[in-house]
C-alpha positions as CSV (number, residue, x, y, z in Angstrom):
1,M,19.0,3.3,-7.3
2,E,17.1,6.3,-6.2
3,Y,13.8,4.5,-5.5
4,G,12.0,7.7,-4.3
5,T,13.1,9.6,-7.4
6,A,11.9,6.8,-9.7
7,L,8.3,6.8,-8.1
8,R,8.1,10.6,-7.8
9,K,8.9,10.7,-11.6
10,E,6.3,8.1,-12.3
11,I,3.6,10.0,-10.2
12,R,4.5,13.3,-12.1
13,S,4.0,11.6,-15.5
14,A,0.8,11.3,-17.5
15,G,-2.0,9.0,-16.2
16,V,-2.8,7.5,-12.7
17,T,-0.2,5.4,-11.0
18,P,-1.5,2.0,-9.7
19,L,0.0,0.3,-6.7
20,I,-1.2,-3.1,-5.9
21,G,-1.8,-4.1,-2.2
22,I,0.3,-7.2,-1.3
23,Y,0.3,-9.2,1.9
24,D,3.3,-11.5,1.5
25,M,6.2,-12.6,-0.8
26,F,3.9,-15.0,-2.9
27,S,1.3,-12.4,-3.5
28,A,4.0,-9.8,-4.4
29,S,5.3,-12.5,-6.9
30,I,2.2,-12.6,-8.7
31,A,1.4,-9.0,-8.6
32,A,4.8,-8.2,-10.2
33,Q,3.6,-10.2,-13.3
34,H,0.8,-7.6,-13.8
35,Y,2.0,-4.3,-12.5
36,D,5.2,-2.2,-11.9
37,G,4.2,-1.0,-8.3
38,M,3.3,-2.5,-4.9
39,F,1.6,-1.2,-1.9
40,V,2.6,-2.8,1.2
41,S,-1.0,-2.5,2.9
42,G,-1.3,-2.4,6.7
43,F,-4.5,-4.3,6.4
44,G,-2.8,-7.1,4.4
45,F,0.4,-7.3,6.6
46,A,-1.4,-7.5,9.7
47,A,-3.7,-10.2,8.4
48,S,-0.8,-12.2,6.9
49,H,1.8,-11.7,9.6
50,Y,-0.3,-12.1,12.7
51,G,-3.6,-13.2,11.7
52,L,-5.1,-10.0,13.2
53,P,-7.1,-6.9,12.1
54,D,-5.2,-3.7,11.2
55,I,-5.9,-1.9,14.6
56,G,-2.3,-1.3,15.8
57,F,-0.8,-4.8,16.2
58,I,2.1,-4.1,13.7
59,A,5.5,-4.1,15.2
60,W,7.8,-1.8,13.1
61,P,10.7,-4.5,13.0
62,D,8.4,-6.9,11.4
63,L,7.4,-4.6,8.7
64,V,10.9,-3.5,8.0
65,G,12.0,-7.2,7.5
66,F,9.2,-7.7,5.2
67,V,10.2,-4.8,3.1
68,Q,13.7,-5.8,3.0
69,R,12.7,-9.2,1.5
70,L,10.5,-7.6,-1.0
71,R,13.4,-5.3,-2.1
72,L,15.6,-8.3,-2.6
73,A,13.2,-10.2,-4.8
74,F,11.9,-7.1,-6.6
75,P,14.8,-4.7,-7.3
76,R,12.9,-2.7,-10.1
77,R,9.4,-2.3,-8.7
78,H,8.1,0.6,-6.9
79,L,7.3,-0.1,-3.2
80,L,5.0,2.1,-1.2
81,V,4.9,1.3,2.5
82,D,2.1,2.0,4.9
83,I,3.6,2.9,8.3
84,D,0.3,3.7,10.0
85,D,0.9,6.6,12.5
86,G,4.6,6.2,12.5
87,Y,4.2,3.7,15.4
88,V,3.0,6.5,17.9
89,D,6.2,8.3,18.5
90,P,7.7,11.0,16.2
91,E,11.1,9.7,16.7
92,V,10.1,6.3,16.1
93,A,8.6,7.4,12.9
94,C,11.7,9.0,11.8
95,H,13.8,5.9,12.8
96,V,11.5,3.6,10.7
97,V,11.6,6.0,7.8
98,E,15.6,5.7,8.1
99,H,15.4,1.9,7.9
100,L,13.0,1.8,5.0
101,E,14.8,4.2,2.9
102,R,18.3,2.4,3.4
103,L,16.5,-0.9,2.4
104,G,15.3,0.5,-0.9
105,A,11.4,1.5,0.0
106,S,10.2,4.0,-2.6
107,G,7.8,5.9,-0.4
108,V,5.8,5.7,3.1
109,V,2.2,6.9,3.8
110,L,2.1,8.5,7.3
111,E,-1.4,8.9,8.9
112,D,-2.9,11.4,11.4
113,Q,-4.7,8.8,13.4
114,Q,-4.2,8.3,17.2
115,R,-4.4,5.2,19.0
116,P,-6.1,2.9,19.1
117,R,-6.1,3.1,15.1
118,R,-8.5,1.7,12.7
119,C,-8.5,0.8,9.1
120,G,-9.3,3.8,7.2
121,H,-12.5,2.4,5.8
122,V,-14.1,1.5,9.0
123,D,-16.0,3.6,11.6
124,G,-14.4,4.8,15.0
125,K,-11.3,6.4,13.8
126,R,-9.8,9.3,16.0
127,I,-7.6,11.7,14.7
128,L,-4.5,13.7,16.3
129,P,-4.8,17.4,16.8
130,L,-3.6,18.8,13.5
131,E,-0.5,20.8,15.0
132,E,0.7,17.5,16.5
133,Y,0.3,15.5,13.2
134,L,2.0,18.4,11.2
135,E,5.0,18.3,13.7
136,K,5.5,14.5,13.3
137,L,5.2,14.8,9.6
138,E,7.8,17.7,9.4
139,L,10.2,15.6,11.4
140,V,9.7,12.7,8.9
141,L,10.1,15.0,5.9
142,A,13.3,16.4,7.4
143,T,14.6,12.8,8.0
144,R,13.9,11.4,4.6
145,R,16.4,12.1,1.9
146,D,14.9,10.7,-1.4
147,L,11.9,9.0,-0.1
148,V,8.4,9.9,-1.3
149,V,6.0,10.8,1.8
150,V,2.3,10.6,1.5
151,A,0.6,12.6,4.1
152,R,-2.7,11.0,4.9
153,T,-5.7,12.4,6.9
154,D,-8.5,10.1,8.3
155,A,-10.6,13.1,9.1
156,T,-14.4,12.4,8.6
157,D,-16.1,15.8,9.3
158,E,-16.5,17.6,6.1
159,A,-15.1,20.9,7.2
160,E,-12.0,19.3,8.9
161,I,-11.3,17.2,5.8
162,L,-10.9,20.3,3.8
163,R,-8.9,22.0,6.5
164,R,-6.5,19.3,6.9
165,A,-6.3,18.9,3.2
166,E,-5.2,22.3,2.7
167,A,-2.6,22.4,5.7
168,L,-1.1,19.0,4.3
169,A,-0.9,20.5,0.8
170,A,1.3,23.5,2.2
171,T,3.8,21.1,3.5
172,D,6.6,19.4,1.6
173,A,4.8,16.0,1.6
174,D,5.1,14.6,-1.9
175,V,1.4,13.3,-2.1
176,L,-1.8,13.8,-0.2
177,L,-4.3,11.1,0.7
178,V,-7.7,11.7,2.3
179,D,-8.7,8.2,3.2
180,G,-12.4,6.9,3.2
181,V,-13.5,9.4,0.7
182,R,-17.3,8.6,0.3
183,N,-18.2,9.9,-3.0
184,I,-16.8,11.5,-6.3
185,D,-17.9,14.9,-5.4
186,W,-15.4,14.9,-2.4
187,I,-12.5,13.9,-4.6
188,R,-13.4,17.1,-6.7
189,R,-13.6,19.3,-3.6
190,V,-10.3,17.9,-2.2
191,R,-8.7,18.4,-5.5
192,E,-9.7,22.1,-5.5
193,V,-8.3,23.0,-2.1
194,I,-4.8,21.3,-2.6
195,G,-3.8,23.0,-5.7
196,G,-1.2,21.0,-7.7
197,K,-0.3,18.8,-4.9
198,P,-0.5,15.2,-6.4
199,L,-3.4,13.2,-5.1
200,L,-3.7,9.6,-3.9
201,F,-7.1,7.7,-3.9
202,N,-7.4,4.3,-1.9
203,Q,-9.7,1.7,-3.2
204,I,-10.6,-1.3,-1.0
205,A,-13.4,-3.8,-1.8
206,G,-16.3,-3.4,0.6
207,G,-14.9,0.1,1.8
208,K,-16.4,3.5,2.1
209,S,-15.0,4.7,-1.1
210,P,-16.8,4.2,-4.6
211,R,-15.2,1.7,-7.2
212,I,-13.7,4.0,-9.8
213,S,-11.7,3.0,-13.1
214,L,-8.3,4.6,-13.6
215,P,-9.5,6.7,-16.6
216,E,-12.4,8.1,-14.3
217,L,-9.8,8.9,-11.6
218,Q,-7.6,10.7,-14.1
219,E,-10.5,12.9,-15.1
220,L,-11.0,13.7,-11.4
221,G,-7.3,14.9,-11.0
222,V,-6.1,11.9,-9.2
223,D,-2.4,10.9,-9.7
224,V,-2.0,7.7,-7.7
225,A,-4.4,4.8,-7.0
226,I,-3.6,2.2,-4.3
227,Y,-5.4,-1.1,-4.2
228,S,-5.1,-2.2,-0.6
229,T,-6.6,-5.8,-0.6
230,P,-7.3,-7.4,-4.1
231,C,-4.8,-10.1,-3.5
232,L,-5.8,-10.8,0.1
233,F,-9.4,-11.0,-0.5
234,A,-8.8,-13.2,-3.7
235,A,-6.8,-15.6,-1.7
236,H,-9.6,-15.4,1.0
237,S,-12.1,-16.4,-1.6
238,A,-10.0,-19.0,-3.5
239,I,-8.5,-20.7,-0.5
240,D,-12.0,-21.1,0.9
241,A,-13.4,-22.5,-2.3
242,A,-10.5,-24.8,-2.9
243,L,-10.7,-26.4,0.5
244,G,-14.4,-26.7,0.5
245,E,-14.2,-28.7,-2.6
246,L,-11.2,-30.9,-1.3
247,R,-13.4,-31.6,1.7
248,R,-16.6,-32.5,-0.4
249,N,-14.3,-34.8,-2.6
250,D,-13.1,-36.8,0.4
251,G,-9.6,-35.5,0.1
252,R,-9.2,-36.1,-3.7
253,L,-7.4,-33.4,-5.5
254,P,-9.1,-32.0,-8.4
255,E,-8.1,-33.0,-11.8
256,A,-5.5,-30.9,-13.3
257,T,-6.6,-28.6,-16.1
258,G,-5.2,-25.9,-18.4
259,D,-6.1,-23.2,-16.0
260,S,-5.1,-24.9,-12.9
261,V,-1.7,-24.2,-10.8
262,G,0.6,-27.1,-9.8
263,V,4.2,-27.6,-8.8
264,A,5.7,-26.6,-12.1
265,E,3.8,-23.2,-12.3
266,S,4.7,-22.3,-8.9
267,L,8.3,-22.9,-9.4
268,A,8.2,-20.9,-12.5
269,L,6.7,-18.2,-10.5
270,L,9.2,-18.2,-7.5
271,E,12.5,-18.7,-9.8
272,K,11.8,-15.3,-11.2
273,N,12.6,-13.8,-7.8
274,I,16.2,-15.1,-8.1
275,S,16.7,-14.4,-12.0
276,R,15.5,-10.8,-11.8
277,H,19.0,-10.0,-10.3
278,H,21.1,-11.3,-13.1
279,D,18.5,-11.9,-15.9
280,K,19.5,-15.6,-16.2
281,P,17.1,-18.4,-15.8
282,V,17.5,-20.5,-12.8
283,L,17.0,-24.4,-13.3
284,T,15.1,-26.3,-10.5
285,G,14.5,-29.9,-10.4
286,V,10.8,-31.0,-9.4
């Protein structure tokens, strides 16, 4: 299957394409019940794989291994992968892109930050000179065969945002992302300078960008919406609440209800990651 072609077709269709940020195989299994597209979030992967913030700790072989497991379990889902700055060196970025494409990733997001990097929705970001980033981006574009490439700028100065958006729109990148957009007016301004290039909007709870619905984004000319951390933050809240209750009840598990999850429910979820390959039920004893 040409996964890049499939995602590219989806992006160019009517409406906004939502991609849900997942952080491990279990969160991906739940997300697959609700959405057709996943986003391998750097924030989520750094948190789940290392227990560290998303400030440059990710090693590319770890990320590649995770994407391989995802594609094996979800052969028909769109997988957009955050590769940060391409792991510094342009040649490393190209090497990672080759790996991901052969494993079945649908696309990658390449940013223009320089080290030490930061989450796109926190302060203290530093960016590469535009020419240096464009050189890296062009090498990645020349390396990919079918993979969707999202060119991302983390510029915060208003004039620089527009300058970079216009420059990135002139490349062969498939989609453009200005991360950390602070208000709706800036979405409109970016849309104006990039012409017909597909536009991606990143939403993260507690981030710098406003909360906007898919119909509202469509009216603003946005083509793709990524939700970086809904699964991670929901897990944070739910796990904290569940363990707090367990402690208050002296270690007694709560009584099962119609809405609760137990062994049977989890097994039913996980068995789908086997049966998706051959559309036959898998019987697992409890």
